[in-house]
C-alpha positions in Angstrom: -13.5 12.7 -26.1 -16.4 10.3 -26.7 -17.8 9.7 -30.1 -21.6 10.2 -30.8 -23.0 7.7 -33.3 -26.6 7.6 -34.5 -28.1 4.3 -35.7 -30.6 5.3 -38.4 -32.7 4.1 -41.2 -36.3 5.3 -41.9 -37.3 1.8 -42.8 -38.7 -0.2 -39.9 -37.6 -3.8 -39.1 -34.0 -3.5 -40.4 -32.3 -4.2 -37.0 -31.7 -0.6 -35.7 -32.7 -1.4 -32.1 -31.1 -4.8 -32.1 -27.9 -3.1 -33.3 -28.2 -0.3 -30.8 -28.7 -2.6 -27.8 -26.2 -5.3 -28.8 -23.5 -2.9 -30.0 -23.7 -1.0 -26.7 -23.4 -4.2 -24.7 -20.5 -5.4 -26.9 -18.6 -2.2 -26.5 -19.3 -2.3 -22.8 -17.8 -5.8 -22.4 -14.8 -4.6 -24.4 -14.4 -2.1 -21.5 -15.6 1.0 -23.3 -17.9 3.3 -21.4 -21.2 3.6 -23.3 -24.4 5.7 -23.2 -27.3 4.5 -25.2 -30.0 7.2 -26.0 -33.4 5.7 -26.9 -34.8 8.3 -29.3 -37.6 6.0 -30.6 -41.1 6.4 -29.1 -41.5 2.6 -29.3 -38.9 2.5 -26.5 -37.7 -1.0 -27.5 -34.1 -0.2 -26.7 -35.2 0.7 -23.2 -37.1 -2.5 -22.6 -34.4 -4.5 -24.5 -32.0 -3.6 -21.7 -34.4 -4.7 -19.0 -35.9 -1.4 -18.0 -39.6 -1.2 -17.3 -40.9 1.6 -19.6 -43.8 2.3 -17.4 -41.5 3.4 -14.5 -39.7 6.0 -16.6 -40.2 9.5 -15.1 -37.5 11.4 -17.1 -36.0 10.3 -20.3 -35.3 11.4 -23.9 -38.6 13.4 -24.1 -37.6 15.7 -21.2 -34.0 15.8 -22.6 -35.3 17.1 -25.9 -37.8 19.5 -24.2 -34.9 20.8 -22.1 -37.0 20.3 -19.0 -34.5 17.9 -17.4 -30.7 17.8 -17.5 -29.0 14.9 -19.3 -27.5 13.7 -16.1 -31.0 13.4 -14.5 -32.2 11.2 -17.4 -29.4 8.7 -17.2 -30.0 5.2 -15.8 -27.4 2.5 -15.3 -28.2 -0.9 -16.8 -27.2 -4.5 -15.9 -24.9 -4.5 -18.9 -21.3 -3.8 -17.8 -20.3 -0.2 -18.6 -23.6 0.7 -20.3 -25.9 3.5 -19.2 -29.1 4.5 -21.0 -31.3 7.6 -21.4 -34.7 5.8 -21.7 -37.7 6.6 -23.9 -41.4 6.5 -23.1 -44.4 6.6 -25.4 -44.8 10.4 -24.6 -41.9 10.9 -27.0 -44.5 10.6 -29.8 -45.5 14.2 -29.0 -42.1 15.7 -29.4 -42.2 16.3 -33.1 -45.3 18.5 -32.8 -44.0 20.3 -29.7 -40.6 21.2 -31.2 -42.0 22.4 -34.5 -42.2 26.1 -33.6 -39.2 26.2 -31.3 -36.1 28.1 -32.3 -33.1 25.9 -33.1 -35.4 22.9 -33.0 -32.9 20.7 -34.9 -30.3 21.3 -32.2 -32.2 20.4 -29.1 -30.4 17.1 -28.6 -27.0 18.5 -29.5 -27.3 21.2 -26.9 -28.5 18.7 -24.3 -25.8 16.0 -24.7 -22.6 17.4 -26.2 -21.0 17.9 -22.7 -21.5 14.1 -22.0 -18.6 13.3 -24.4 -16.3 13.8 -21.5 -17.9 11.0 -19.6 -18.3 8.3 -22.3 -16.2 6.6 -25.0 -19.3 6.1 -27.2 -22.8 7.6 -27.2 -25.1 5.6 -29.4 -28.5 7.0 -30.4 -31.3 4.6 -31.4 -33.4 6.5 -33.9 -37.0 6.2 -34.8 -38.0 4.6 -38.1 -38.7 8.0 -39.8 -36.9 11.0 -41.1 -38.8 13.4 -38.8 -37.5 15.9 -36.3 -36.4 13.2 -33.9 -34.0 11.6 -36.4 -32.9 15.1 -37.5 -32.0 16.0 -33.9 -30.0 12.7 -33.6 -28.1 13.3 -36.9 -27.4 16.9 -36.0 -26.0 15.8 -32.6 -23.9 13.0 -34.0 -20.3 12.6 -35.3 -21.4 9.7 -37.5 -24.2 7.4 -38.5 -24.5 3.6 -38.8 -27.0 2.5 -41.4 -28.4 -1.0 -40.9 -29.5 -2.6 -44.1 -31.4 -5.9 -44.0 -30.4 -8.5 -46.6 -33.9 -8.7 -48.2 -35.7 -7.7 -51.4 -36.5 -4.1 -50.6 -33.2 -3.4 -48.8 -32.0 -0.6 -51.0 -35.4 1.0 -51.3 -35.4 4.2 -49.3 -31.6 4.2 -48.9 -31.3 7.0 -51.4 -33.8 9.1 -49.4 -31.8 8.5 -46.2 -28.5 9.4 -47.9 -30.1 12.6 -49.2 -31.3 13.5 -45.7 -27.7 12.9 -44.4 -26.4 15.1 -47.2 -28.8 17.9 -46.3 -27.9 17.6 -42.6 -24.2 17.9 -43.6 -25.0 21.0 -45.6 -27.2 22.8 -43.2 -26.9 21.5 -39.6 -23.8 19.4 -39.1 -21.0 19.6 -41.7 -18.9 17.1 -39.7 -21.4 14.3 -39.9 -19.8 11.1 -41.3 -21.1 7.7 -42.4 -19.5 5.3 -39.8 -20.6 2.5 -42.0 -23.4 0.5 -43.6 -24.2 -2.7 -41.6 -25.7 -5.7 -43.4 -28.2 -7.4 -41.1 -30.5 -10.5 -41.1 -28.1 -12.3 -43.5 -28.9 -15.9 -44.3 -26.2 -17.5 -46.4 -28.5 -20.2 -47.7 -30.6 -17.6 -49.5 -29.5 -16.5 -53.0 -31.3 -13.2 -52.4 -29.3 -12.5 -49.2 -26.1 -13.0 -51.1 -27.3 -10.8 -54.0 -28.0 -8.0 -51.6 -24.6 -8.3 -50.0 -22.9 -8.1 -53.4 -25.1 -5.2 -54.5 -24.4 -3.1 -51.4 -20.7 -3.9 -51.5 -20.5 -3.0 -55.2 -22.2 0.3 -54.8 -20.8 1.4 -51.4 -17.5 -0.6 -51.2 -15.6 1.2 -48.4 -18.6 2.3 -46.6 -19.8 -1.2 -45.7 -18.7 -2.9 -42.5 -16.8 -6.1 -42.9 -18.9 -7.6 -40.1 -22.3 -9.0 -41.3 -25.0 -9.7 -38.8 -26.5 -13.1 -39.5 -30.0 -14.3 -38.9 -30.0 -15.8 -35.5 -32.9 -17.1 -33.4 -31.2 -16.2 -30.1 -30.9 -12.6 -31.3 -34.7 -12.5 -31.7 -35.3 -14.1 -28.3 -33.0 -11.9 -26.2 -35.2 -8.7 -26.0 -38.2 -10.7 -24.6 -36.0 -11.4 -21.6 -34.9 -7.7 -21.4 -31.3 -8.8 -22.1 -28.7 -8.1 -24.7 -27.4 -11.0 -26.7 -24.1 -10.8 -24.8 -26.0 -11.5 -21.5 -28.6 -13.8 -23.0 -26.2 -16.2 -24.9 -22.7 -15.1 -25.3 -21.8 -18.2 -27.3 -24.4 -17.5 -30.0 -23.7 -16.5 -33.5 -25.4 -13.1 -32.8 -23.1 -12.3 -29.9 -20.0 -13.1 -31.9 -21.3 -10.9 -34.8 -21.9 -7.9 -32.6 -18.6 -8.3 -30.7 -16.9 -8.4 -34.1 -18.7 -5.2 -35.1 -17.7 -3.5 -31.8 -14.0 -4.4 -32.4 -14.3 -3.1 -36.0 -15.6 0.2 -34.7 -13.0 0.5 -31.9 -10.2 -0.2 -34.4 -11.6 2.3 -36.9 -11.6 5.0 -34.2 -8.4 4.3 -32.4 
């Protein structure tokens, strides 16, 4: 039975999509079968795996609308063992369209739960908001990874996200777990980076992944080539960080 993991934080620019794409690719090269669901209207995870967003005919929008079956939305990628349900800008409209539907928080869960049989991991790249899209992802997931960038406002908004997770646990998905908090964009030369790491580890000790994602130029370059860091430069610091995270998650779940 595959595990469904949402990658969520309502703050933008914390490394959600970078983590979704590169964790998927890392799990794939470690011979796990992975499905990445792009649930962000910006569709960066889709283009980050080399898929032309303009060519998308069915994707996460149709999946949530229940106008297409999950199987019809899946595209295979160049990354070994990684498939994707792509996103398109039309996903922007979904929040408004779902508002008056019955069971609107369960649309994704209903659409994807049977896919567990086919994959080891299903990762959901969430939008940078706490709207209906993210709520659908959290309701459908077994756990959530929270990327936190090692910068000044890192902990701002974290309380709000944790409250959202609590209320999802209470109302929609009592089994939702925190897979872990992932420190991203770490620069060991900066005192601030080190302070954030200490602060997060002090407050959330066991919930923080041992792996820390360091600032890495290659990580920033890879998406412009439509490639994961594993394909773009497997010898880079970014690749070894994400491979280490993938191993940590596999060990935790084995």
